[in-house]
Every structure is written in C-alpha cells, then in structure tokens.
C-alpha positions as CSV (number, residue, x, y, z in Angstrom):
1,M,1.5,-10.2,-10.5
2,D,3.7,-10.9,-13.4
3,I,6.4,-11.7,-11.1
4,H,4.0,-13.9,-8.9
5,K,2.8,-15.9,-11.9
6,M,6.5,-16.6,-12.8
7,G,7.1,-18.0,-9.5
8,G,8.8,-15.2,-7.8
9,G,7.6,-13.0,-5.0
10,I,5.3,-15.1,-2.6
11,G,6.8,-18.2,-4.2
12,F,10.4,-17.3,-3.6
13,T,9.5,-16.7,0.3
14,V,7.4,-20.1,0.6
15,R,10.3,-22.0,-0.8
16,H,12.7,-20.5,2.0
17,T,10.2,-20.8,4.7
18,R,9.6,-24.4,4.1
19,E,13.3,-25.0,4.0
20,S,13.7,-23.2,7.3
21,S,13.4,-24.6,11.0
22,E,11.1,-23.2,13.7
23,D,14.1,-22.1,15.5
24,E,15.4,-20.1,12.5
25,L,12.1,-18.5,11.9
26,L,11.8,-17.4,15.5
27,D,15.3,-16.1,15.5
28,L,14.3,-13.8,12.5
29,L,10.8,-13.0,14.1
30,V,12.3,-11.8,17.2
31,K,15.1,-9.5,15.9
32,R,12.4,-7.9,13.6
33,C,9.8,-7.6,16.4
34,K,12.7,-5.7,18.4
35,T,12.9,-3.0,15.8
36,M,9.3,-2.6,15.6
37,L,9.3,-2.0,19.6
38,K,12.0,0.4,19.1
39,N,9.6,2.3,16.7
40,G,6.9,2.6,19.0
41,S,4.9,-0.8,18.4
42,T,3.7,-2.9,21.6
43,L,1.1,-4.9,19.6
44,I,1.3,-6.2,16.4
45,E,-0.3,-8.6,13.9
46,G,1.6,-11.6,12.7
47,K,0.7,-13.7,9.9
48,S,1.3,-17.2,8.6
49,G,0.9,-17.5,4.5
50,Y,4.2,-18.4,3.4
51,G,3.8,-22.2,3.8
52,L,1.0,-22.8,1.4
53,E,0.8,-26.4,2.8
54,T,-0.4,-27.7,6.2
55,E,3.2,-28.6,7.6
56,T,4.5,-25.1,7.2
57,E,1.5,-23.1,7.9
58,I,1.4,-24.7,11.4
59,K,5.0,-24.0,11.6
60,M,4.8,-20.4,11.2
61,L,1.7,-20.2,13.5
62,K,3.6,-22.3,16.0
63,V,6.5,-19.6,15.9
64,L,4.3,-16.9,16.0
65,H,2.7,-18.6,19.2
66,R,6.1,-19.2,21.1
67,A,7.3,-15.6,20.5
68,N,3.8,-14.5,22.0
69,K,4.1,-16.6,25.1
70,K,7.3,-15.2,26.0
71,H,6.9,-11.9,24.5
72,I,8.0,-10.0,27.9
73,E,10.8,-12.2,28.4
74,L,11.9,-11.7,25.0
75,G,11.4,-7.8,24.9
76,I,9.0,-7.7,22.0
77,P,5.6,-6.7,21.4
78,E,2.6,-8.7,22.0
79,I,1.6,-10.7,19.0
80,V,-1.9,-11.3,17.4
81,S,-1.8,-14.4,15.1
82,N,-3.6,-14.4,11.8
83,Y,-3.8,-17.7,9.7
84,L,-3.2,-16.9,6.0
85,G,-3.2,-20.1,4.6
86,G,-5.0,-18.5,1.6
87,H,-2.2,-16.3,0.5
88,S,-1.6,-17.9,-2.9
89,V,-2.0,-21.0,-4.9
90,P,1.2,-23.2,-4.8
91,K,2.8,-23.8,-8.1
92,D,1.9,-27.4,-8.2
93,S,-1.8,-27.0,-7.6
94,N,-4.8,-25.1,-8.7
95,L,-7.2,-22.9,-7.2
96,Q,-10.0,-25.4,-6.7
97,A,-7.7,-28.0,-5.4
98,Y,-5.8,-25.7,-3.0
99,T,-9.1,-24.7,-1.5
100,K,-10.4,-28.1,-0.9
101,Q,-6.9,-28.7,0.9
102,I,-7.4,-25.8,3.2
103,L,-10.9,-26.7,3.8
104,E,-10.4,-30.6,4.3
105,E,-6.8,-30.5,5.7
106,Q,-5.5,-27.3,7.0
107,V,-8.5,-25.9,8.9
108,P,-9.2,-29.4,10.8
109,A,-5.3,-29.7,11.7
110,L,-5.3,-26.3,13.0
111,A,-8.4,-26.9,15.1
112,K,-6.3,-29.8,16.7
113,M,-3.3,-27.5,17.2
114,I,-5.6,-24.7,18.8
115,E,-7.0,-27.5,21.3
116,K,-3.6,-28.4,22.2
117,D,-2.4,-24.9,23.0
118,E,0.3,-25.3,20.2
119,I,-0.8,-22.4,18.2
120,G,-3.2,-19.5,18.8
121,P,-4.6,-17.7,15.7
122,T,-7.4,-15.6,16.4
123,L,-7.9,-14.1,12.8
124,I,-8.2,-15.7,9.4
125,D,-6.9,-13.9,6.2
126,V,-7.4,-14.7,2.5
127,F,-5.9,-12.8,-0.4
128,H,-8.8,-12.0,-2.4
129,E,-7.5,-11.1,-5.7
130,K,-8.1,-11.8,-9.6
131,G,-5.9,-14.7,-10.4
132,V,-5.2,-15.7,-6.7
133,F,-8.4,-16.5,-4.8
134,E,-11.7,-15.6,-6.3
135,T,-14.6,-14.4,-4.6
136,E,-16.3,-17.9,-4.0
137,E,-13.3,-19.5,-2.8
138,T,-12.5,-16.6,-0.3
139,R,-15.7,-16.7,0.8
140,Q,-15.5,-20.5,1.5
141,V,-12.1,-20.0,3.4
142,L,-13.1,-17.2,5.4
143,K,-16.5,-18.9,6.7
144,A,-14.4,-22.1,7.6
145,G,-12.2,-20.0,9.5
146,K,-15.0,-18.1,11.4
147,E,-17.4,-20.9,11.7
148,Q,-14.9,-23.8,12.5
149,L,-12.2,-22.2,14.4
150,G,-14.2,-19.1,15.9
151,L,-11.5,-16.8,14.0
152,G,-12.2,-13.1,13.3
153,I,-12.1,-12.1,9.5
154,N,-9.5,-9.7,8.6
155,F,-8.5,-10.1,4.9
156,H,-6.5,-8.7,2.0
157,G,-9.2,-7.1,-0.5
158,D,-9.8,-4.5,-3.5
159,E,-6.0,-4.4,-3.7
160,L,-5.2,-4.6,-7.3
161,N,-8.4,-5.0,-8.8
162,P,-11.7,-4.2,-7.8
163,M,-13.1,-7.5,-6.3
164,G,-16.2,-6.5,-4.0
165,S,-14.0,-7.2,-1.1
166,A,-16.0,-4.6,1.1
167,E,-19.1,-6.1,0.1
168,L,-17.9,-9.5,1.1
169,A,-16.7,-8.1,4.3
170,H,-20.1,-6.8,5.1
171,E,-21.8,-10.2,4.1
172,L,-19.5,-12.2,6.5
173,D,-19.1,-9.3,9.2
174,A,-15.7,-9.0,9.0
175,L,-13.4,-7.2,11.5
176,A,-11.5,-5.6,8.7
177,V,-10.2,-5.5,5.0
178,S,-6.6,-4.5,4.2
179,H,-5.5,-2.4,1.3
180,C,-8.7,-1.1,-0.2
181,E,-6.8,0.7,-3.3
182,H,-10.1,-0.2,-5.5
183,V,-12.8,-0.2,-2.9
184,S,-16.3,0.8,-4.6
185,D,-18.5,3.6,-3.1
186,K,-20.9,1.1,-2.4
187,G,-18.1,-0.9,-0.5
188,I,-17.2,2.3,1.5
189,E,-21.1,2.7,2.5
190,L,-21.4,-1.1,3.8
191,M,-18.2,-1.0,5.7
192,A,-19.5,2.4,7.3
193,E,-22.8,0.7,8.1
194,K,-20.9,-2.1,10.0
195,N,-17.8,-0.5,11.5
196,I,-15.7,-2.8,9.5
197,C,-12.2,-1.3,9.7
198,A,-10.0,-0.4,6.6
199,S,-6.7,-1.3,7.1
200,L,-4.8,0.8,4.8
201,L,-1.1,0.0,3.8
202,P,0.7,3.3,2.4
203,T,3.9,1.3,1.9
204,T,2.4,-0.9,-0.7
205,A,1.2,1.9,-2.9
206,Y,4.8,3.6,-2.4
207,I,6.5,0.2,-3.5
208,L,4.6,-0.7,-6.2
209,R,4.0,3.0,-7.5
210,I,0.2,2.5,-7.7
211,A,-2.5,4.7,-6.6
212,Y,-3.2,5.0,-2.8
213,P,-6.4,3.9,-1.2
214,P,-9.0,6.5,-0.9
215,A,-8.4,7.3,2.6
216,R,-9.9,10.7,2.9
217,K,-13.2,9.4,1.2
218,M,-13.4,6.6,3.6
219,I,-13.0,8.7,6.7
220,D,-15.4,11.4,5.6
221,N,-17.8,8.6,5.0
222,G,-17.7,7.1,8.4
223,V,-15.2,4.3,8.1
224,P,-12.7,3.6,10.7
225,V,-9.3,3.8,9.1
226,V,-6.4,1.7,10.3
227,L,-2.6,2.1,9.2
228,S,-0.1,-0.7,9.1
229,T,3.4,-1.3,7.9
230,D,2.3,-4.3,5.6
231,Y,5.8,-5.5,6.7
232,N,6.8,-8.1,4.1
233,P,9.6,-9.0,1.6
234,N,7.9,-6.6,-0.8
235,A,7.6,-3.8,1.8
236,H,10.5,-4.1,4.3
237,C,9.1,-1.4,6.7
238,M,9.0,-1.9,10.4
239,S,8.3,1.9,11.4
240,L,4.8,3.2,11.9
241,P,5.9,6.5,12.3
242,F,7.1,6.4,8.9
243,V,3.5,5.1,7.8
244,M,2.0,8.0,9.6
245,H,4.1,10.3,7.6
246,L,3.2,8.7,4.3
247,S,-0.6,8.7,5.1
248,C,-0.5,12.4,5.9
249,V,1.6,13.4,2.9
250,N,0.0,11.1,0.3
251,M,-3.4,10.1,1.6
252,R,-4.3,13.6,3.1
253,M,-4.9,12.4,6.6
254,T,-4.7,14.7,9.5
255,L,-2.0,14.1,12.4
256,N,-4.8,13.2,14.7
257,E,-6.4,10.7,12.1
258,A,-3.0,9.0,11.5
259,L,-2.8,8.5,15.4
260,V,-5.9,7.4,15.9
261,A,-5.6,4.8,12.8
262,C,-2.4,3.4,14.6
263,T,-3.7,3.0,17.9
264,L,-7.6,2.8,18.8
265,N,-8.7,1.7,15.2
266,A,-5.7,-0.6,14.8
267,A,-6.6,-2.5,18.0
268,A,-10.3,-2.7,16.7
269,S,-9.1,-4.3,13.4
270,I,-7.5,-7.2,15.4
271,G,-10.2,-7.8,17.8
272,K,-8.3,-6.2,20.8
273,S,-10.2,-2.7,21.3
274,A,-11.3,-3.7,24.9
275,T,-7.9,-3.9,26.1
276,H,-5.5,-1.8,24.0
277,G,-5.4,1.2,21.6
278,S,-5.8,3.7,24.3
279,L,-4.8,4.6,27.8
280,A,-8.1,3.9,29.9
281,V,-8.8,2.2,33.3
282,G,-9.0,-1.5,32.7
283,K,-6.8,-1.5,29.6
284,V,-3.0,-2.6,29.1
285,G,-0.6,0.1,30.1
286,D,1.3,0.7,26.8
287,C,2.5,4.3,25.7
288,V,5.2,5.9,23.8
289,I,7.3,8.6,25.3
290,V,8.2,11.3,22.7
291,D,11.1,13.5,23.2
292,S,9.7,16.7,21.8
293,K,7.3,19.6,23.3
294,N,4.7,18.3,20.7
295,W,3.8,14.8,20.0
296,E,3.2,15.5,16.3
297,H,6.9,15.2,15.9
298,I,6.5,11.4,15.9
299,I,5.2,12.1,12.3
300,Y,6.8,15.2,11.4
301,E,10.5,14.1,11.8
302,L,10.5,11.6,9.1
303,C,13.6,9.4,9.4
304,D,14.3,9.8,13.0
305,P,11.2,10.1,15.2
306,P,11.9,11.3,18.6
307,I,10.8,8.1,20.6
308,S,12.7,8.3,23.9
309,A,11.1,5.3,25.6
310,V,8.5,2.7,25.0
311,I,6.2,1.3,28.0
312,M,4.5,-2.2,27.7
313,N,2.2,-3.2,30.3
314,G,3.3,-0.7,32.7
315,S,7.0,-1.3,32.4
316,V,9.8,0.3,30.5
317,V,10.9,-2.1,27.7
318,Y,13.0,0.5,25.5
319,S,14.8,3.6,26.2
320,K,17.3,5.5,24.3
C-alpha cells in the first residue's frame, strides 16, 4: 500500500495502459493467453481496471471482447470479462469524486457499448480495501453494475485488512469474493449460507509475504473455494498447476480439492457452471490430457507439469 500511495503499483500500470493502443494491448493479451492455454486453462477471467477513467476502461473491455470473439481463431482460451473501474482512485481525484464518475459516467457509457456489442462484460469488481474503496462506495458501485448493467458480482475483498467483504457479498448476493486473507468467521458462515465462492489467490501471499487465506477453514465450513493465478503486474503467474501446488503445500488443500477449485468451482465463480468446469452431457468439451499414470502429477511436478495436450470445445488446440 505504501508503493500504491506513492503512485507506483496500479498507478504505474495505469499510465502505460492509457498510453497503449487497442492493438498493442490485444497483442500482449493474446501472447499471455497462449501461455495460459499451454498450462491447461481453456476459460479465463479478464479484467479492466488499469484505466481509472471512462475511455481507457472501455478500451480494455473492447480488447477483451475482441479477443474473446476470435478466441478459437487466435488459439487462446475463452474469456469472461470483468469490469474493474473501481480498482483504485486516480491521483488527481478522491474517493467520492471518482465514485461519482463511475456511477454517472462510466456505467452509463458501458451500457451503451454493451447494447452495441462493442464490449461484453458479465461481471463487476471493486477493490474493497482500506484507503482504496471503502464499504459504502464499494456497495454503490457493485449495486450499480448489478442493477443497471446486469453484471454478476465478483470482487476483491478482505485482502490486506478485515473489511467485512464477505458480509457485503452476502448482502449483495455476489458470485464470489477474491482474496479473503482476512475474512471473518461470521463472513465464512454467511458465504457458506449462500454458496458464495471464495476465489483464493496464493500467488498474492507468496509474492507479498503475507499470511495465506484460511482455505482449510473455509472448505471445512462449506464455502466453495476457487483457485486462480491473480495474474497481474505484481504476480506474473500464468500457471494454474503452480497455483494448485502452492495451495496444497501452503494452504493444506488436498489434491482433489485443488482440482475442483480450478474447474467446477472456478466456473461457478464467473457464472459459467452450466456450461464449463466438468465433462458432462450438454457442457463445452474442454479437458487437459496428462502424460502420466496419475493425474495428480499435474500438481506434483512443480515446474514442468506433464500436460501433453489441451482440448477446447472438442478440438485439440495445443499439443507437445
């Protein structure tokens, strides 16, 4: 947070994203998505959040939409877009003023772009954190996305400080809360009550040297746990097998729990459980072929998981 307050971190990436063209961003996105595909990911969540003003937030969402429309042709995973206008407060603004801009300018602009099929977000996110987006502003933005744009709620919460994010997720009927390092016992109870997913990101704790989220407690109390890479400039990880390994070693998850967290539960967290996350009649035919007698080696072989082929929508899209 000290780096963030000095204009680094998110602010640094925002400056470069604003300066980049759509085509430049698309090229970077495709390259990274190809790496994710080789590591076994066939459906990913992509976010905006490095614009912090209307034009660039829309630019990022347009890039995600363009890539997803051609994902088979480009040889990349299918992409679910998440609008993260509430990622941070611009240096030249304040929380109240920027929240007002999101509500009165960004959300209406997104509605028009969605109607014209120029962008296609299905989720909304806010960084619910002390000194970033406080609870009331987080509530306002998430409700606007849900009620005005029809977006599912999947947001950052309880990461660096206990914010009551799980409780807010229960209030707003969220799909998922990401991070959850400081989730309360009451929050765990409320998430379990409504089957709200906890999207755990062990790369964050690994990079920042902070405590890992209480995965074991959440699973044992009935919360559907999801694992994700948290790929961003701070955690440059594009490998779910590595994330699964971290979760088993540092969060005491079982191998089976890690697999479910990256498949069925992951699909549920982004509103795709009806079509993705398992091999079943009527679902998309996505799977990974593992060159090993035991599937568990995709987690066990830390740096070089034995993925021999990736199948997406019934077709081989990657093979060694």
